[in-house]
C-alpha atoms as one frame of an Amber mdcrd trajectory, in Angstrom:
protein
  22.818  18.556  14.422  22.305  15.483  16.616  23.316  12.224  14.968  20.940
   9.269  14.718  23.374   7.195  16.771  23.121   9.673  19.642  19.338   9.274
  19.980  18.001   7.027  22.765  16.597   3.589  21.879  12.955   3.671  20.827
  11.656   1.907  23.931  13.395   4.477  26.142  12.039   7.356  24.045   8.485
   6.004  24.257   8.772   5.493  28.018  10.198   8.985  28.521   7.173  10.516
  26.794   4.659   8.110  28.329   3.441   6.990  24.910   1.372   3.918  24.165
  -0.217   2.643  20.951  -3.792   3.777  20.262  -6.285   1.163  19.076  -8.387
   3.870  17.400  -5.489   4.625  15.028  -4.682   0.960  14.381  -1.241   1.440
  15.932   1.241  -1.354  16.597   4.849  -0.239  17.054   7.686  -1.968  15.228
  10.702  -1.264  17.420  13.161  -3.959  16.298  15.781  -2.157  14.185  16.905
  -5.434  12.618  13.437  -5.812  11.102  13.040  -2.180  10.102  16.477  -2.186
   8.456  15.497  -5.264   6.479  12.348  -3.479   5.290  14.466  -0.508   4.183
  16.699  -2.899   2.208  13.679  -4.556   0.597  12.449  -1.101  -0.433  15.685
  -0.661  -2.407  16.094   2.981  -1.391  19.395   4.713  -0.801  21.382   7.915
  -0.806  19.313  10.854  -2.062  16.139   8.880  -2.835  12.868  10.586  -1.939
  10.739   8.473   0.413   7.240   9.108   1.764   6.376   7.213   4.944   2.844
   7.111   6.366   2.151   6.494  10.028   5.731   6.541  11.370   4.548   6.564
  14.991   7.640   6.681  17.215   9.906   6.403  14.158  11.279   2.848  14.114
  11.069   2.424  10.338  11.857   6.114   9.906  15.254   5.653  11.550  16.069
   2.720   9.268  15.072   4.691   6.166  17.136   7.693   7.254  20.161   5.434
   7.788  20.105   4.629   4.045  20.701   8.304   3.219  17.196   8.716   1.757
  15.323  12.016   2.096  12.249  11.031   4.105   8.909  12.812   4.452   6.862
  11.294   7.279   3.091  11.849   7.420   1.743  11.347  10.944  -1.807  11.948
  12.183  -1.100  11.450  15.884   0.251  14.668  17.417   1.654  12.717  20.374
   4.610  11.604  18.279   5.677  15.112  17.260   8.518  15.366  19.858  10.052
  11.998  18.911   9.829  12.708  15.183  11.178  16.239  15.609  14.199  14.725
  17.364  14.707  12.536  14.280  14.287  15.544  11.987  17.052  17.309  13.916
  19.320  14.315  13.272  18.988  13.926   9.513  17.021  14.257   6.264  13.459
  14.126   7.602  10.480  16.371   6.901   7.538  15.929   9.252   3.978  16.486
   7.992   1.259  16.337  10.630  -1.998  15.334   8.975  -4.223  12.637   7.528
  -2.490  10.585   4.819  -5.820  10.074   3.033  -5.988  13.833   2.480  -2.375
  14.745   1.628  -1.087  15.494  -1.874   1.783  13.072  -2.469   2.819  14.829
  -5.683   3.367  18.023  -3.707   5.259  16.155  -0.985   7.520  14.589  -3.610
   8.245  17.998  -5.122   8.408  16.641  -8.650  10.795  13.822  -7.741  10.213
  10.105  -8.287   9.227   9.178  -4.739   9.077   5.764  -3.090   6.368   4.998
  -0.526   7.581   2.841   2.358   5.313   2.283   5.318   4.122   0.087   8.145
   0.536   1.051   7.383  -2.025   1.565  10.151  -4.339  -1.447   9.819  -7.528
   0.615   9.676  -6.549   2.647   6.590  -4.159   0.330   4.743  -6.481  -0.705
   1.911  -7.968   2.780   1.250  -4.455   4.229   1.110  -3.284   1.559  -1.328
  -6.250   2.193  -3.636  -5.529   5.920  -3.476  -1.871   5.443  -4.436  -2.710
   2.986  -7.206  -5.462   4.996  -8.874  -4.618   8.682  -8.447  -2.801  10.507
 -11.287   0.476  10.712  -9.341   2.476   7.489  -9.665   5.048   6.464  -7.029
   8.350   4.949  -8.130   7.631   1.947  -5.878   5.587   0.955  -2.849   6.918
  -1.227  -0.033   4.068  -1.622   2.413   3.163  -3.654   5.455  -0.391  -4.990
   5.744  -2.229  -7.565   7.770  -1.207 -10.919   6.272  -4.741 -11.508   5.009
  -4.718  -8.232   3.051  -1.201  -8.872   1.703  -2.339 -12.277   0.429  -5.272
 -10.649  -1.369  -2.973  -8.165  -3.126  -0.694 -10.838  -4.616  -3.150 -13.757
  -5.037  -3.281 -15.470  -8.467  -6.551 -16.363 -10.236  -8.250 -19.349  -8.668
  -6.807 -18.739  -5.207  -9.241 -18.193  -2.362  -7.765 -14.742  -1.681  -8.038
 -13.601  -5.336 -10.430 -10.692  -5.689 -10.956  -7.109  -6.744  -8.022  -5.696
  -4.759  -5.590  -8.148  -6.363  -6.878  -7.489  -9.890  -6.522  -3.718  -9.539
  -3.107  -3.921  -7.840  -1.702  -6.420 -10.363  -3.087  -4.534 -13.365  -1.153
  -1.470 -12.256   1.939  -2.968 -10.593   4.180  -5.978 -10.356   3.167  -7.154
  -6.880   5.209  -9.513  -4.718   5.038 -10.610  -1.089   8.627 -10.161   0.126
   8.552 -10.704   3.900   6.347 -12.150   6.639   6.322 -10.341   9.992   4.958
 -12.260  13.003   2.653 -10.560  15.492   5.263 -10.932  18.254   7.525  -8.451
  16.428   5.184  -5.589  17.407   4.489  -3.677  20.588   1.726  -4.350  21.496
   1.339  -7.545  19.419  -1.710  -7.460  17.114  -4.023 -10.465  16.901  -2.830
 -11.286  13.381   0.470 -11.651  11.542   1.599  -9.093   8.971   3.473  -9.174
   5.667   5.409  -6.799   3.424   4.265  -6.354  -0.168   6.464  -4.646  -2.749
   4.718  -3.071  -5.732   6.476  -1.570  -8.753   4.288   0.262 -11.318   4.110
  -1.417 -14.712   5.303   0.528 -17.759   1.957  -0.356 -19.394  -0.122   0.882
 -16.445  -3.764   1.336 -17.606  -4.621   4.886 -18.575  -7.297   6.598 -16.421
 -10.323   5.743 -18.578  -9.356   2.080 -18.774  -8.615   1.973 -15.048 -12.000
   3.515 -14.238 -13.694   0.848 -16.386 -11.658  -1.873 -14.645 -12.816  -0.639
 -11.238 -16.484  -0.640 -12.284 -16.315  -4.123 -13.793 -14.421  -5.712 -10.905
 -16.824  -4.141  -8.396 -19.732  -5.786 -10.216 -17.992  -9.113 -10.873 -16.650
  -9.663  -7.358 -19.687  -8.081  -5.695 -21.525 -11.261  -6.669 -18.553 -13.615
  -6.888 -20.606 -16.816  -6.570 -22.532 -15.930  -9.711 -21.396 -16.520 -13.269
 -20.121 -13.475 -15.127 -23.211 -13.353 -17.352 -25.293 -12.708 -14.214 -22.923
 -10.492 -12.228 -22.182  -8.300 -15.276 -25.738  -8.261 -16.632 -26.214  -4.544
 -15.922 -22.927  -3.665 -17.677 -23.444  -5.640 -20.875 -23.931  -9.238 -19.841
 -23.181 -12.086 -22.194 -22.554  -9.911 -25.251 -19.878  -7.937 -23.405 -18.225
 -11.071 -22.035 -18.089 -12.742 -25.457 -16.684  -9.551 -26.995 -13.843  -9.794
 -24.455 -13.159 -13.405 -25.434 -14.265 -14.802 -22.080 -16.649 -17.550 -21.021
 -19.996 -16.125 -19.814 -20.288 -19.090 -17.424 -16.951 -18.347 -15.734 -16.865
 -16.891 -12.240 -14.867 -13.798 -11.355 -12.276 -15.633  -9.236 -11.149 -17.675
 -12.254 -10.633 -14.724 -14.639  -7.006 -13.515 -14.909  -6.046  -9.854 -14.725
  -5.581  -9.753 -18.506  -9.154 -11.008 -18.904 -10.520  -8.177 -16.796  -8.504
  -5.685 -18.841 -10.027  -7.194 -22.007 -13.463  -6.735 -20.417 -12.623  -3.097
 -19.694 -11.535  -2.569 -23.312 -14.708  -4.206 -24.649 -16.884  -2.132 -22.304
 -15.187   1.097 -23.390 -15.522   0.174 -27.062 -19.247  -0.461 -26.660 -19.626
   2.958 -25.052 -17.940   4.554 -28.057
């Protein structure tokens, strides 16, 4: 078995295979091992931990995760990176899955273990993947994910902040969410037009059960779909003022001022009214 230390630097490996980032896949390579090692530390994974990584590309973050002694499964859609990732697999605990992360079964990949998701997410599928991981029956042990800075801010925003919206309510209802690292555009090859940030999410022990979570998604879609309107107007089709009062909220409030707990109270009131 080849050791990780014996592998060529990432820039040399990319050049040897003539590989460049594809805009269609939202690819921006993170090649600085100092940064990727810091991300692995922030993920709090170590010897024997099961890690799922999406969109490894040439394997910069993958190498850092493997160095911790974690057992990594990398899901990559772009076949061009197969040779580089197979070289990594020959050097340590890495399983390569070629396919679309939106379609894979994470529970099967984890094999019954408590798996951590750590990823520099492709920009074009970051939010759909997060919603999938938050709302599907399988629950990860933790998620340490890189997003565009704007998306990261939305995930962790408090009520009243300009970035506070549906994504933040759903994420914070299910997880403790914290922005743990900013990553400037210049850290990537090629540099994107925006900065990025790492968000760490740890599922709450009181995560909403599926029925309550489904209600939360419906109510937040309605409330933030018309965020300039008062709740009594935006939620009119779902129960209007009676529902809002039953949840102990002000019908004249707007969605961006309602805390996560308030939306959960709305979900409970809506479910109770439906019997």
